[in-house]
N, CA and C of each residue as an Amber inpcrd file, in Angstrom:
protein
   537
   0.7910000  -1.2850000   0.0490000  -0.0090000  -0.0040000  -0.0370000
   1.0540000   1.0870000   0.0300000   2.2810000   1.0560000  -0.2160000
   2.8370000   2.3230000  -0.2350000   3.0960000   3.0340000  -1.5200000
   2.6940000   2.2150000  -2.5690000   2.2910000   2.9280000  -3.9780000
   2.1670000   4.3890000  -3.9650000   2.7590000   5.1320000  -4.8190000
   2.5820000   6.6800000  -4.9270000   0.8950000   6.6930000  -5.5060000
   0.2270000   7.3430000  -5.1180000  -0.9330000   7.7450000  -5.5870000
  -2.1230000   6.8900000  -5.1440000  -1.7170000   5.7230000  -4.3120000
  -2.5590000   4.3980000  -4.0240000  -2.9330000   4.8780000  -2.5320000
  -4.3520000   4.9220000  -2.2920000  -4.9390000   5.1800000  -1.2350000
  -6.1280000   4.4330000  -0.6340000  -6.5070000   4.1520000   0.3860000
  -7.5320000   3.6770000   0.8330000  -9.0760000   3.9800000   0.0920000
  -9.1800000   5.0930000  -0.0590000 -10.4260000   5.5530000  -1.1550000
 -10.1630000   4.6870000  -2.0760000  -9.2160000   4.5700000  -2.7980000
  -9.3260000   3.8010000  -4.0860000  -9.8760000   2.3260000  -3.8460000
  -9.5240000   1.7770000  -2.6330000 -10.0320000   0.5050000  -2.5320000
 -11.2900000   0.5940000  -2.1880000 -11.9500000   1.5480000  -1.5920000
 -13.4470000   1.5200000  -1.2670000 -14.2730000   1.9390000  -2.5830000
 -13.6140000   2.6310000  -3.5050000 -14.4890000   2.9610000  -4.7900000
 -14.4980000   1.6290000  -5.5940000 -13.0920000   0.7000000  -5.3800000
 -13.0820000  -0.3900000  -6.3640000 -14.0200000  -1.7240000  -5.6880000
 -13.9150000  -1.9580000  -4.2500000 -14.5630000  -2.7870000  -3.6600000
 -16.0290000  -2.6360000  -2.6040000 -15.8100000  -1.5920000  -1.9620000
 -17.0010000  -0.8750000  -1.3510000 -16.6360000  -1.1450000   0.1370000
 -17.0110000  -0.2530000   0.8880000 -16.4270000   0.0170000   2.4890000
 -17.1200000  -1.3570000   3.0600000 -18.3930000  -1.6390000   2.6280000
 -19.0310000  -2.6210000   3.1790000 -18.4700000  -4.2480000   2.9380000
 -17.7060000  -4.2720000   1.6060000 -17.1830000  -5.6500000   1.3960000
 -15.9150000  -5.8220000   2.1430000 -15.2140000  -4.5580000   2.5060000
 -14.0630000  -4.5700000   3.1910000 -14.2790000  -5.1710000   4.5710000
 -15.3420000  -4.2410000   4.9980000 -15.5040000  -4.6030000   6.3020000
 -16.0000000  -5.9650000   6.6720000 -16.8870000  -6.5470000   5.6770000
 -17.5360000  -7.6710000   5.6090000 -16.4120000  -8.8990000   5.5950000
 -15.3800000  -8.3760000   4.9110000 -14.1030000  -9.3430000   4.9530000
 -13.3990000  -9.1500000   6.3990000 -13.3380000  -8.3090000   7.0010000
 -12.5890000  -7.8270000   8.2130000 -13.4880000  -8.6980000   9.3600000
 -14.7600000  -8.8860000   9.1220000 -15.7150000  -9.3700000  10.0600000
 -15.6040000 -10.8620000  10.1910000 -15.6650000 -11.5180000   8.9190000
 -15.6540000 -12.6830000   8.8400000 -14.2680000 -13.2420000   9.4040000
 -12.9910000 -12.7500000   9.0880000 -11.7580000 -13.1380000   9.6870000
 -11.6880000 -13.1630000  11.0010000 -12.3330000 -11.8030000  11.4130000
 -12.4540000 -11.8060000  13.1490000 -13.1360000 -12.7120000  13.5200000
 -14.3080000 -13.3440000  12.9680000 -15.2100000 -14.3380000  13.5810000
 -14.1610000 -15.7360000  13.5290000 -13.5620000 -16.0310000  12.3840000
 -12.7390000 -16.9450000  12.2350000 -11.8340000 -17.3940000  13.3870000
 -11.0810000 -16.1900000  13.4620000 -10.2260000 -16.1980000  14.4490000
 -10.8060000 -16.4090000  16.2390000 -11.7280000 -15.5530000  16.0600000
 -12.6280000 -15.8180000  17.5970000 -12.8190000 -17.3190000  17.8040000
 -13.5230000 -18.0020000  16.5720000 -13.7570000 -19.4850000  16.9060000
 -12.5540000 -20.0110000  17.2720000 -11.6320000 -19.9660000  16.4410000
 -10.2720000 -20.6580000  16.4990000  -9.8450000 -20.6070000  18.0390000
  -9.8950000 -19.3290000  18.7320000  -9.1780000 -19.1940000  20.0960000
 -10.4640000 -19.7480000  20.8610000 -11.5370000 -19.6950000  20.8910000
 -12.7000000 -20.1710000  21.7440000 -12.7160000 -21.7480000  21.4580000
 -12.5470000 -22.1830000  20.4490000 -12.5540000 -23.8480000  20.1820000
 -11.2410000 -24.5330000  20.8790000 -10.2460000 -23.6040000  21.1110000
  -9.0770000 -24.1390000  21.6690000  -8.7840000 -23.8590000  23.0800000
  -9.5250000 -23.0400000  23.7870000  -9.5570000 -22.6410000  25.0640000
  -8.2900000 -21.7830000  25.0450000  -8.1030000 -20.7190000  24.1950000
  -6.8340000 -19.8420000  24.3320000  -7.3310000 -18.5640000  24.6250000
  -8.4850000 -18.2080000  25.1190000  -9.0550000 -16.7570000  25.2690000
  -7.8610000 -16.0700000  26.2790000  -7.4860000 -16.9680000  27.5080000
  -6.4430000 -16.2470000  28.5070000  -4.8010000 -16.3760000  27.8690000
  -4.9150000 -16.8100000  26.6490000  -3.2870000 -16.7380000  26.3440000
  -3.1880000 -16.0370000  25.1070000  -4.3700000 -16.0290000  24.1300000
  -4.0790000 -15.1410000  22.7210000  -5.0540000 -14.3350000  22.4620000
  -4.7850000 -13.3040000  21.8060000  -5.6810000 -12.1750000  21.3180000
  -5.4660000 -11.9870000  19.9200000  -6.6690000 -11.3470000  19.3580000
  -6.7510000 -10.9250000  18.0080000  -6.1600000  -9.5420000  17.9140000
  -5.1160000  -9.2240000  17.4720000  -4.8780000  -7.7040000  17.1340000
  -5.3090000  -7.0450000  16.1930000  -6.2140000  -6.2280000  16.5020000
  -7.3170000  -5.6150000  15.4680000  -6.6620000  -4.8070000  14.4480000
  -5.7020000  -4.1400000  14.8000000  -4.9070000  -3.1570000  13.8590000
  -4.1380000  -4.0630000  13.0190000  -3.7650000  -5.1380000  13.2510000
  -2.8250000  -6.0610000  12.2590000  -3.7250000  -6.5370000  11.3450000
  -5.0060000  -7.1430000  12.0410000  -6.2460000  -7.9490000  11.1600000
  -6.7150000  -6.7070000  10.1300000  -6.9430000  -5.5170000  10.4170000
  -7.3200000  -4.3980000   9.5410000  -5.9940000  -4.5580000   8.5820000
  -4.8220000  -4.2800000   8.8800000  -3.6690000  -4.2860000   7.9200000
  -3.8480000  -5.1880000   6.9920000  -3.7470000  -6.6410000   7.4180000
  -3.8820000  -7.7650000   6.5660000  -4.8460000  -7.5350000   5.7090000
  -6.2430000  -7.0990000   6.0880000  -7.1720000  -7.1800000   5.1010000
  -7.0350000  -5.8740000   4.0900000  -6.3690000  -4.8690000   4.3900000
  -6.0980000  -4.0250000   3.5240000  -5.2190000  -4.3500000   2.5730000
  -4.2870000  -4.8860000   3.0040000  -3.1100000  -5.4670000   2.0950000
  -3.6630000  -6.2340000   1.1150000  -4.7340000  -7.0840000   1.5370000
  -5.2530000  -8.1700000   0.5900000  -5.8670000  -7.5220000  -0.3610000
  -6.8760000  -6.4900000  -0.1020000  -7.5430000  -5.5850000  -1.0770000
  -6.5530000  -5.0270000  -1.9940000  -5.2880000  -4.4860000  -1.4870000
  -4.7330000  -3.8030000  -2.2390000  -4.0270000  -4.5160000  -3.3120000
  -3.8820000  -5.9170000  -2.7820000  -3.0560000  -6.6600000  -3.9630000
  -4.0270000  -7.1690000  -4.9650000  -5.1800000  -7.2920000  -4.7060000
  -6.4050000  -7.6880000  -5.3560000  -6.8720000  -6.6030000  -6.5490000
  -6.6860000  -5.1160000  -6.0280000  -6.7440000  -4.4800000  -6.7240000
  -5.7820000  -4.1780000  -7.7450000  -4.3570000  -4.3190000  -7.4170000
  -3.3480000  -4.4340000  -8.4140000  -3.4290000  -5.3600000  -9.4890000
  -3.7630000  -6.6240000  -8.9050000  -4.2560000  -7.6810000  -9.9400000
  -5.2780000  -7.4060000 -10.8360000  -6.3190000  -7.0970000 -10.3380000
  -7.3280000  -6.3400000 -11.4920000  -7.0970000  -5.9150000 -12.2700000
  -6.4190000  -4.4740000 -11.9870000  -5.9170000  -3.6360000 -12.8070000
  -4.8310000  -3.9610000 -14.0000000  -3.8460000  -4.4660000 -13.4980000
  -2.8580000  -5.2510000 -14.2540000  -3.1360000  -6.1360000 -15.1260000
  -4.2080000  -6.9180000 -15.0840000  -4.5780000  -8.2200000 -15.8580000
  -5.9790000  -7.6380000 -16.3820000  -6.4120000  -6.7180000 -16.0530000
  -7.9930000  -6.1630000 -16.6700000  -8.6740000  -7.3000000 -16.5600000
  -8.9420000  -7.8030000 -15.1740000 -10.2390000  -8.8820000 -15.1430000
 -10.9990000  -7.9860000 -14.0080000 -12.2710000  -8.6040000 -13.8420000
 -13.3640000  -8.4420000 -12.6730000 -13.0500000  -9.1370000 -11.4570000
 -13.0230000 -10.4290000 -11.7440000 -13.1210000 -11.3160000 -10.5590000
 -11.7760000 -12.3550000 -10.4640000 -11.3060000 -12.6380000  -9.3910000
 -10.1110000 -13.0140000  -8.8790000 -10.6770000 -14.6340000  -8.3930000
 -10.1570000 -15.7340000  -9.0150000 -10.4100000 -17.1080000  -8.5020000
 -10.3010000 -17.3270000  -6.8620000 -11.0870000 -18.1940000  -6.4760000
 -11.0480000 -18.5600000  -5.0310000  -9.7380000 -18.8190000  -4.5310000
  -8.7550000 -19.8550000  -5.6300000  -7.6340000 -20.2420000  -5.0030000
  -6.5720000 -19.1760000  -4.8500000  -6.6080000 -18.1700000  -5.8500000
  -5.9500000 -16.8660000  -5.2980000  -6.4060000 -16.0350000  -4.1640000
  -7.6840000 -15.9130000  -4.0280000  -8.0430000 -15.3930000  -3.0540000
  -7.4910000 -15.7650000  -1.6030000  -7.6460000 -17.0900000  -1.5840000
  -7.3220000 -17.7000000  -0.3000000  -5.6980000 -17.6920000  -0.1830000
  -5.1500000 -17.6850000  -1.4120000  -3.7260000 -17.6120000  -0.8920000
  -3.2260000 -16.3950000  -0.2400000  -3.6930000 -15.3530000  -1.4660000
  -3.2020000 -13.7840000  -0.7280000  -3.7540000 -13.4100000   0.3120000
  -4.7960000 -14.0020000   0.9350000  -5.4950000 -13.9730000   2.2150000
  -4.4090000 -14.3700000   3.2360000  -4.3890000 -15.5900000   3.0520000
  -3.2320000 -16.3410000   3.8830000  -1.8700000 -16.0190000   4.0410000
  -1.4750000 -15.3600000   3.0090000  -0.2900000 -14.9910000   3.1420000
  -0.1190000 -13.6560000   3.8880000  -1.1190000 -12.7040000   3.8460000
  -1.1720000 -11.5840000   4.7110000  -1.2620000 -11.9450000   5.9780000
  -2.2400000 -12.6170000   6.1950000  -2.5780000 -13.1580000   7.5510000
  -1.2420000 -13.5520000   8.3340000  -0.3460000 -14.3800000   7.7810000
   0.8790000 -14.9860000   8.2690000   2.0950000 -13.8110000   8.4470000
   1.7580000 -12.9610000   7.3550000   2.7600000 -11.8410000   7.3970000
   2.5230000 -11.1550000   8.6820000   1.5180000 -10.7050000   9.0400000
   1.0340000  -9.5730000   9.9660000   1.1660000 -10.1270000  11.2440000
   0.9660000 -11.5440000  11.2420000   0.8480000 -12.2940000  12.7080000
  -0.2280000 -11.5760000  13.6990000  -1.4640000 -11.9860000  13.2550000
  -2.6630000 -10.9140000  13.5750000  -3.0170000 -11.5500000  15.0970000
  -2.9370000 -13.2340000  15.3440000  -3.0070000 -13.4720000  16.7480000
  -1.6220000 -13.2430000  17.7140000  -1.9380000 -12.4720000  18.4790000
  -0.6050000 -12.2520000  19.5780000  -0.7960000 -12.8910000  20.8080000
   0.3000000 -13.4790000  21.5500000   0.3040000 -14.0430000  22.6540000
   0.3140000 -12.9750000  23.9040000  -0.5760000 -13.2610000  24.6300000
  -0.5850000 -12.0610000  25.7130000   0.6070000 -12.6620000  26.9130000
   0.9090000 -11.2030000  27.2850000   2.1570000 -11.3840000  28.3190000
   2.1920000 -12.3880000  29.2940000   1.1350000 -12.6390000  29.8280000
   0.7770000 -13.8810000  30.8800000   1.1580000 -15.0260000  30.2020000
   0.9080000 -15.4030000  29.1420000   0.8690000 -16.5350000  28.1710000
   2.2850000 -17.0140000  28.2730000   2.7870000 -18.2300000  28.9850000
   4.0550000 -18.8180000  28.9150000   3.9030000 -20.1420000  28.3620000
   3.8600000 -20.3460000  27.0720000   3.8350000 -21.5060000  26.2690000
   4.3690000 -21.5080000  24.8670000   5.4890000 -22.7370000  24.6400000
   6.2430000 -22.9360000  23.5440000   5.1790000 -23.1700000  22.2990000
   4.0300000 -23.9990000  22.6790000   3.2210000 -24.0620000  21.3300000
   2.6130000 -23.0450000  20.8840000   2.3570000 -21.8740000  21.4830000
   1.7690000 -20.4370000  21.0710000   2.5950000 -19.8600000  20.0350000
   3.9930000 -20.2690000  20.1330000   5.1110000 -19.3300000  19.3540000
   4.4640000 -19.4770000  17.6310000   3.6540000 -20.5340000  17.3410000
   3.4820000 -20.6930000  16.3100000   1.7000000 -20.7460000  15.6470000
   1.4140000 -20.0120000  16.7710000  -0.0820000 -19.6550000  16.8650000
  -0.6650000 -19.2060000  15.5360000   0.0600000 -18.2800000  14.5920000
  -0.5710000 -17.6440000  13.5470000  -0.4960000 -18.7740000  12.6220000
   0.3330000 -19.9080000  12.3450000   0.6500000 -20.5970000  11.3760000
  -0.5760000 -21.9310000  11.7470000  -0.5440000 -22.2340000  12.7230000
  -1.6600000 -23.3420000  13.2810000  -3.2240000 -22.6560000  12.6640000
  -3.2220000 -21.2630000  13.0160000  -4.6700000 -21.1630000  12.3870000
  -4.5550000 -21.3610000  11.1600000  -3.6210000 -20.7770000  10.3720000
  -3.6420000 -20.7070000   8.9590000  -3.8320000 -22.1830000   8.2910000
  -3.1320000 -23.0820000   8.9400000  -3.5360000 -24.6080000   8.2070000
  -4.9430000 -24.8440000   8.4400000  -5.6230000 -24.6580000   9.8590000
  -6.8860000 -25.0650000   9.9180000  -7.7730000 -24.0930000   9.1750000
  -7.6230000 -22.7360000   8.8440000  -8.5800000 -21.8760000   8.2160000
  -8.1830000 -22.3120000   6.7700000  -7.5580000 -22.8800000   6.1010000
  -7.1750000 -23.7120000   5.0110000  -7.9980000 -24.7400000   4.5390000
  -8.0160000 -25.7900000   5.7060000  -8.6070000 -27.0790000   5.5080000
  -9.8790000 -26.7070000   5.6920000 -10.5560000 -25.9200000   6.6870000
 -11.9470000 -25.7150000   7.0260000 -12.5000000 -24.8410000   5.6550000
 -11.6770000 -23.7440000   5.5020000 -12.7790000 -22.7920000   4.2320000
 -12.0600000 -23.2850000   3.0680000 -11.4220000 -23.8800000   2.7520000
 -11.0080000 -24.2560000   1.2250000 -10.5390000 -25.6520000   0.7670000
  -9.9560000 -26.6130000   1.6570000  -9.6180000 -27.8970000   1.0420000
 -10.8680000 -28.6720000   1.3420000 -11.5990000 -28.5830000   2.4850000
 -12.9350000 -29.1690000   2.6500000 -14.0140000 -28.1730000   3.4730000
 -14.7580000 -27.7080000   2.3700000 -15.7260000 -26.7920000   3.0570000
 -16.7100000 -27.7640000   3.5640000 -17.5760000 -27.3010000   4.3210000
 -18.7500000 -28.0160000   4.8640000 -19.6030000 -28.9240000   3.7540000
 -19.6380000 -28.2120000   2.6500000 -20.3730000 -28.8480000   1.5530000
 -19.5480000 -30.0280000   0.7360000 -18.4490000 -30.3220000   0.9500000
 -17.4770000 -31.0640000   0.3720000 -17.3050000 -32.2470000   1.3450000
 -17.9780000 -33.3690000   1.0690000 -18.0440000 -34.7350000   2.1120000
 -17.8010000 -35.7060000   1.0870000 -16.3770000 -36.2370000   1.3850000
 -15.9480000 -37.4080000   0.4720000 -15.3880000 -38.1540000   1.8380000
 -15.8260000 -39.1810000   2.0260000 -15.4410000 -40.1800000   3.2830000
 -13.9210000 -40.7290000   2.7740000 -12.9180000 -40.2930000   3.5380000
 -11.8960000 -40.8870000   3.3000000 -11.1980000 -42.1190000   4.1650000
 -10.6250000 -42.9670000   3.5960000 -10.0940000 -44.3440000   4.0790000
  -9.3850000 -44.0080000   5.1550000  -9.0570000 -44.8970000   6.1010000
  -8.0020000 -44.6170000   7.5070000  -6.6670000 -44.6230000   6.8290000
  -6.0480000 -45.1030000   5.7710000  -4.8040000 -44.9800000   4.9740000
  -4.9320000 -43.4660000   4.5170000  -5.8740000 -42.7660000   3.7010000
  -6.0920000 -41.7440000   3.3280000  -5.8330000 -40.6230000   4.3140000
  -6.5270000 -41.1610000   5.5220000  -6.8220000 -39.7530000   6.4590000
  -5.1720000 -39.8810000   7.2360000  -4.7240000 -40.7690000   7.2460000
  -3.2460000 -40.5210000   7.7340000  -2.3360000 -39.8810000   6.7000000
  -2.5680000 -40.2210000   5.6980000  -1.5100000 -39.4210000   4.4040000
  -1.9460000 -38.0290000   4.4550000  -3.3630000 -37.7800000   4.8280000
  -3.9050000 -36.4140000   4.9040000  -3.3580000 -35.6540000   6.1020000
  -3.2710000 -36.4440000   7.3350000  -3.2220000 -35.7770000   8.8430000
  -1.0380000 -35.5250000   8.1190000  -0.6780000 -36.4910000   7.4480000
   0.9290000 -35.9450000   7.1340000   1.1620000 -34.8160000   6.4230000
   0.2290000 -34.6520000   5.4130000   0.1550000 -33.5040000   4.6200000
  -0.0110000 -32.2350000   5.4820000  -1.0590000 -32.5610000   6.0920000
  -1.1690000 -31.0970000   7.0830000  -0.2480000 -30.7170000   8.2280000
   0.4630000 -31.8920000   8.7720000   1.7280000 -31.7770000   9.5830000
   2.9280000 -30.7140000   8.6000000   3.1250000 -31.4120000   7.0840000
   4.1100000 -30.8640000   6.6140000   3.8930000 -29.3510000   6.1440000
   2.5980000 -29.0200000   5.8770000   2.0030000 -27.7040000   5.7170000
   2.3250000 -26.9620000   6.7730000   1.9560000 -27.4810000   8.0140000
   2.1170000 -26.3850000   9.4550000   3.8310000 -26.2100000   9.0870000
   4.6510000 -27.5490000   9.0050000   5.8160000 -27.3530000   9.3510000
   6.4990000 -26.1760000   8.1630000   5.7380000 -26.2490000   6.9380000
   6.1740000 -25.4550000   5.6140000   5.9050000 -23.9960000   6.3810000
   4.8590000 -23.4900000   7.1730000   4.3260000 -22.4530000   7.2450000
   5.1340000 -21.8320000   8.1760000   5.6960000 -22.5800000   9.2360000
   6.6350000 -22.2150000  10.5320000   7.9940000 -22.1520000  10.1500000
   8.5610000 -22.9000000   8.9130000  10.1500000 -22.8020000   8.6960000
  10.8500000 -22.4820000   7.2550000   9.7280000 -22.4240000   6.4250000
  10.1560000 -21.9020000   5.0890000   9.4540000 -20.6770000   4.6930000
  10.1870000 -20.1820000   3.7350000   9.8010000 -18.8590000   2.6810000
   8.6830000 -19.0050000   2.0820000   7.2970000 -18.5030000   2.4130000
   6.1960000 -18.2620000   1.7170000   5.8920000 -17.0760000   1.0360000
   5.4630000 -17.4460000  -0.1220000   5.1140000 -15.7030000  -0.8030000
   3.5480000 -16.3790000  -1.3360000   3.0210000 -15.3270000  -2.0090000
   1.4940000 -15.6930000  -2.5630000   1.5530000 -16.5640000  -3.6120000
   2.4370000 -16.7000000  -4.5730000   2.7950000 -17.0060000  -5.7520000
   2.4210000 -18.7560000  -4.9900000   3.9160000 -19.2630000  -4.4070000
   3.7050000 -20.4510000  -3.9840000   2.4290000 -20.9960000  -3.0650000
   2.0850000 -20.2640000  -2.3870000   0.5030000 -20.3950000  -1.4350000
  -0.4310000 -20.9360000  -2.7830000  -0.3840000 -19.8070000  -3.8920000
  -1.6200000 -20.1400000  -4.6050000  -1.0330000 -21.5280000  -5.3630000
  -0.0080000 -21.8380000  -5.7200000   0.3500000 -23.0370000  -6.4480000
   0.0690000 -24.3460000  -5.7770000   0.2530000 -24.2680000  -4.4980000
   0.0170000 -25.3260000  -3.5880000  -1.5710000 -25.7840000  -3.5670000
  -2.4820000 -24.6180000  -3.3420000  -3.7680000 -24.7370000  -3.2840000
  -4.4490000 -25.1230000  -4.4210000  -3.8810000 -24.7700000  -5.7390000
  -4.4810000 -25.0670000  -6.9690000  -3.9600000 -26.5690000  -7.6280000
  -2.6740000 -27.0240000  -6.7320000  -2.4930000 -28.4200000  -7.2350000
  -3.2280000 -29.3020000  -6.1370000  -3.8910000 -28.6690000  -4.8620000
  -4.4370000 -29.5760000  -3.9430000  -6.1370000 -29.7490000  -4.6610000
  -6.7530000 -28.4850000  -5.3370000  -8.0340000 -28.5730000  -6.2040000
  -7.7460000 -29.5660000  -7.1200000  -6.6040000 -29.4320000  -7.8800000
  -6.6510000 -30.3740000  -9.1830000  -6.5900000 -31.6310000  -8.5310000
  -6.1340000 -32.2750000  -7.5320000  -6.0810000 -33.6810000  -6.7150000
  -7.3340000 -34.0240000  -6.6410000  -8.0730000 -32.9820000  -6.1660000
  -9.6590000 -33.2630000  -5.7440000 -10.3270000 -33.4340000  -6.7870000
 -10.1340000 -32.6500000  -8.0510000 -10.9200000 -33.0630000  -9.3560000
 -10.7750000 -34.2370000  -9.5700000  -9.3660000 -34.9770000  -9.6780000
  -9.2260000 -35.8080000 -10.2370000  -9.8800000 -37.1670000  -9.5990000
  -9.6410000 -37.3910000  -8.0820000 -10.2120000 -37.9530000  -7.0890000
 -11.7420000 -38.1130000  -7.5830000 -12.1860000 -37.1120000  -7.6230000
 -13.8490000 -37.2490000  -8.0740000 -14.1860000 -37.7700000  -9.2630000
 -13.2840000 -37.4490000 -10.3100000 -13.5140000 -38.0480000 -11.4470000
 -13.0120000 -39.5890000 -11.4880000 -12.2420000 -40.2350000 -10.7930000
 -11.7960000 -41.3840000 -10.7770000 -12.8350000 -42.2400000 -10.1310000
 -13.2370000 -41.7180000  -8.9830000 -14.5370000 -42.3040000  -8.2780000
 -15.8110000 -42.5280000  -9.0190000 -16.2380000 -41.4300000 -10.3140000
 -17.2260000 -41.9340000 -10.7390000 -16.6290000 -42.9600000 -11.9540000
 -15.9270000 -43.3830000 -12.1750000 -15.3790000 -44.6360000 -13.0030000
 -15.4620000 -45.7910000 -12.5100000
C-alpha cells in the first residue's frame, strides 16, 4: 500500500467499504472461533490493527491484480492464497504477556493451516469419506503444511500453486470415483 498515488479511498471505490468490512468481520469471527474452540482466550488475542492491515493489504493486492490483468473477478484459489499470505505476514494472533507456552509461538501458522482446511480444502459442502490410509496421508500433509508455514519462505504465488495443486487433486479423485 506504499504505491505513490495509492489510497484507501481507491479500495473503497473499487470494492466498497461494506465488502472490506465484511471481510474483516468474517476473518475476525474465524479467529474468534479458533481461539474459543481451543480454549486460548486467556493466552491469545486478536490484534485488530494487524487484522485490519492484513485485510487492506489483501484488497490492495487484489486491486493491483485486477488493474494489471484487466479482470473483474479473482479465482477462489488466489483469494485464499493472498489472504493467508497477509495473515501470516502480519501475525494477527498475539500472545498475551501472561501466557508462557512454546506451543503458542506458531499460533498464526496453526490457525492458517486449519483455516485452509476448513474454508478451502474441505468446506462443509464437500464430503467424501476418507479411508483410514488416506486419513493418515492427509494428516501427514497437514503436518507438513504446518512445518512449511513455520520454517520455510512463503509467498503468495507458491501458496496459490500449492492450493491449486490440491484443487486439481480433488478433481482427479472425484473423476476417478465416478469410473
